[in-house]
DOLOFI-504654 format. One record per residue (C-alpha): residue in one letter; x, y, z. Coordinates in steps of 0.5 Angstrom, whole numbers, padded with zeros to 4 digits, always signed. Example, Ala and Ser with C-alpha at 12.3 -4.5 7.8 and 13.67 -1.06 7.14 Angstrom:
A+0025-0009+0016/S+0027-0002+0014/
***
This chain:
M+0010+0044-0003/E+0010+0052-0004/W+0017+0051-0005/A+0016+0046-0011/Y+0011+0050-0014/A+0016+0056-0014/N+0022+0053-0017/G+0018+0049-0022/Y+0018+0042-0018/S+0012+0037-0018/K+0009+0038-0011/K+0010+0031-0010/Y+0018+0031-0011/A+0019+0029-0004/S+0014+0024-0002/S+0015+0019-0008/G+0021+0016-0012/W+0028+0014-0012/A+0031+0019-0008/S+0026+0019-0002/Y+0024+0011-0002/D+0027+0006-0007/S+0034+0008-0006/L+0034+0008+0002/F+0032+0000+0000/F+0037-0001-0005/R+0043+0002-0001/W+0040-0002+0005/A+0040-0009+0001/E+0047-0008-0002/R+0050-0007+0005/E+0047-0013+0007/G+0049-0017+0002/Y+0043-0018-0003/A+0044-0018-0010/V+0039-0013-0013/D+0037-0012-0020/L+0033-0006-0021/A+0027-0005-0026/T+0022+0001-0028/Q+0014+0000-0028/H+0015+0002-0035/E+0019-0005-0036/L+0014-0009-0032/H+0008-0006-0036/F+0011-0007-0043/A+0016-0013-0042/P+0013-0017-0036/E+0018-0023-0038/I+0023-0019-0034/L+0021-0022-0028/D+0023-0029-0031/G+0028-0033-0027/Y+0028-0029-0021/D+0026-0032-0014/C+0023-0025-0011/V+0021-0019-0013/V+0020-0013-0009/F+0016-0006-0009/V+0018-0001-0004/G+0016+0006-0002/H+0010+0010-0004/D+0008+0006-0009/E+0001+0008-0011/Y+0000+0008-0019/W-0001+0002-0023/T-0003-0001-0030/W-0008-0007-0031/E-0002-0010-0035/M+0003-0009-0029/R-0002-0012-0024/D-0002-0018-0029/A+0005-0019-0029/V+0006-0019-0022/D-0001-0024-0021/N+0002-0028-0027/Y+0009-0029-0024/V+0006-0031-0017/D+0001-0035-0020/G+0007-0039-0023/G+0011-0040-0016/G+0014-0033-0016/R+0014-0029-0009/A+0013-0022-0008/A+0015-0018-0002/R+0011-0011-0002/F+0014-0006+0003/A+0010+0000+0001/G+0003+0003+0002/N-0002+0007-0002/F-0004+0001-0007/M-0010+0006-0010/W-0011+0008-0017/Q-0011+0005-0024/T-0007+0009-0029/R-0006+0008-0037/L+0000+0009-0041/E-0001+0012-0047/D+0003+0015-0053/N+0008+0009-0053/G+0009+0010-0045/K+0011+0017-0046/R+0004+0019-0042/Q+0001+0016-0036/T-0006+0018-0035/C-0010+0018-0029/Y-0016+0022-0027/K-0017+0019-0020/Y-0022+0023-0016/R-0025+0026-0023/A-0025+0019-0027/R-0033+0018-0027/A-0034+0025-0029/E-0028+0026-0034/D-0025+0020-0036/P-0028+0018-0043/V-0026+0011-0042/Y-0032+0011-0036/R-0037+0012-0041/S-0034+0007-0046/A-0037+0000-0048/D-0031-0003-0043/P-0030+0001-0037/R-0026-0003-0034/R-0020+0001-0035/T-0022+0007-0033/S-0017+0011-0029/G-0020+0011-0022/C-0019+0007-0016/W-0019-0001-0016/E-0025-0002-0012/A-0029+0002-0016/A-0035-0002-0019/E-0034-0001-0026/T-0026-0003-0025/G-0028-0010-0022/R-0021-0012-0020/P-0020-0010-0013/A-0013-0009-0010/A-0013-0014-0005/E-0013-0019-0011/T-0006-0018-0012/F-0003-0015-0006/G-0008-0017+0000/L-0009-0010+0002/N-0012-0004-0001/A-0012+0004+0000/L-0019+0005+0001/R-0019+0001+0008/G-0012+0005+0010/L-0009+0011+0008/Y-0007+0017+0013/V-0003+0016+0019/G+0000+0022+0023/W-0001+0027+0017/G-0005+0033+0018/G-0010+0031+0024/C-0011+0024+0021/A-0011+0019+0026/P-0006+0018+0030/P-0003+0025+0030/R+0001+0023+0036/G+0001+0016+0035/V+0007+0011+0036/R+0009+0010+0029/G+0009+0003+0029/F+0005-0004+0027/P+0002-0007+0034/V+0004-0014+0033/Y-0002-0020+0033/R+0002-0026+0031/P+0009-0026+0033/E+0009-0033+0032/H+0010-0032+0025/W+0016-0034+0021/A+0017-0026+0019/F+0018-0024+0026/A+0023-0030+0028/G+0029-0027+0032/T+0026-0020+0033/G+0024-0022+0041/I+0017-0019+0039/Y+0011-0021+0043/Y+0004-0020+0042/G+0002-0013+0043/D+0009-0011+0042/L+0010-0005+0037/L+0014-0007+0031/G+0018+0000+0027/S+0016+0005+0032/Q+0023+0007+0034/G+0025+0008+0026/H+0017+0011+0024/A+0016+0005+0020/F+0008+0006+0020/G+0006+0012+0016/Y+0004+0017+0012/E+0000+0013+0008/V-0002+0006+0009/D-0006+0000+0006/G-0011-0004+0010/L-0018-0009+0010/D-0024-0009+0013/Y-0023-0014+0019/V-0026-0017+0025/I-0023-0019+0032/R-0024-0026+0034/G-0021-0029+0040/G-0016-0023+0041/L-0014-0024+0033/P-0015-0020+0027/E-0019-0023+0021/P-0021-0021+0015/E-0028-0019+0015/E-0033-0023+0010/G-0033-0019+0004/S-0027-0015+0005/G-0024-0018-0002/A-0018-0021+0002/P-0015-0027-0002/D-0016-0034+0001/G-0011-0036+0007/L-0009-0029+0008/Q-0006-0028+0015/I-0006-0021+0019/L+0000-0021+0022/A+0000-0014+0025/L-0005-0008+0025/G-0005-0001+0026/M-0010+0005+0026/S-0011+0010+0021/S-0016+0015+0018/L-0019+0018+0012/K-0022+0024+0015/E-0018+0030+0019/E-0022+0031+0025/S-0020+0036+0030/A-0024+0040+0036/D-0019+0046+0035/I-0018+0047+0028/P-0024+0049+0024/A-0025+0045+0018/D-0023+0051+0013/D-0017+0051+0016/Q-0015+0043+0016/F-0010+0041+0011/L-0014+0034+0009/S-0021+0035+0012/D-0026+0030+0009/A-0025+0030+0002/D-0022+0023+0002/A-0027+0020+0007/K-0033+0023+0002/F-0030+0019-0004/V-0029+0013-0001/A-0036+0013+0002/D-0039+0014-0005/T-0034+0009-0008/L-0036+0003-0003/I-0043+0005-0001/G-0046+0009-0006/N-0046+0016-0003/D-0042+0021+0001/G-0048+0023+0006/D-0046+0023+0014/A-0048+0017+0015/A-0044+0013+0010/V-0038+0018+0012/E-0038+0015+0019/R-0038+0008+0017/T-0032+0009+0012/K-0028+0014+0015/R-0023+0010+0020/G-0018+0005+0017/C-0012+0001+0019/G-0005-0001+0016/M-0003-0008+0016/I+0002-0013+0015/V-0001-0019+0012/N+0002-0026+0009/F-0002-0031+0004/P-0001-0036-0001/R-0003-0035-0009/G-0003-0040-0014/K+0004-0043-0013/G+0007-0037-0010/E+0007-0033-0004/V+0006-0025-0002/F+0008-0021+0004/H+0006-0014+0005/A+0007-0009+0010/G+0003-0004+0008/S+0006+0003+0009/C+0010+0008+0005/E+0015+0009+0011/W+0018+0002+0012/V+0024+0004+0008/A+0025+0010+0013/A+0026+0005+0018/L+0031+0002+0015/K+0035+0008+0014/R+0034+0010+0021/G+0037+0003+0023/D+0031+0000+0026/R+0034-0007+0028/M+0027-0010+0028/V+0025-0008+0022/E+0031-0010+0019/R+0031-0016+0022/V+0024-0018+0019/T+0025-0015+0012/A+0031-0020+0012/N+0027-0025+0014/V+0022-0024+0009/L+0028-0024+0003/N+0032-0030+0006/Q+0025-0034+0006/Y+0023-0032-0001/L+0031-0033-0004/K+0031-0039+0000/R+0038-0037+0003/
***
């Protein structure tokens, strides 16, 4: 980050975008023989008909910022029979495209304090997180998962800093795992570090050794949790003082305030632990598969055969190959 600031680049230059994420999937898909057309999120926002005629739309990488219109485009596409595959994490913030798309506005953590839309007659377009009460459009309605119940893996001191970097699998019989040889409890993607650094999850319960969406989690009807790993929203260390930690507890407090209504110690204790998931669910006439991790494509780059097979299974299923 210091190098980026010193040389006039965004501090996020290496953690988002074409070079770090999208191109990795594109090159892998072309090598595997898939015909891939590219579209920007601006096109998704201003010309949603761009999805017409396609069997499958894919989103990858650090896919954090979406407008209301972008979600409308995907929801309508899937409801009409399309299939969406998301190999990406951190589906968290609503943005607005202003000045004919030349400016993206997102107040993020400061939305309730500074975004004028929050105090307007219709606050639904407030540029904060999707789970905020004023927005009324939980992220899970579109992709089955959300960032507030997921977030950090192996970043700073967030759990698990020395974890396996793969998804523990709970439903190996699912069609997405065909041909992998995966068993219940096996790790998917640990060799290629597919699990990190920001992930999406849901509140869940374990019944008979299998995770199920918790009542009130916002999960769409019919959602299956296929794999599930640990994440956290608070950096905790017995050795590093809070003032010296990279992330500390700011995100945990924000999530507690958003979901519970306060950021006191008891609320943070309830929300500081999260998860990253792989889920699959029907929607309308279509279907969604979501591996909720930014680093899924890194495992493709590293040649993780299990991740490659699962990715191909999903694409082949949705392309009817």
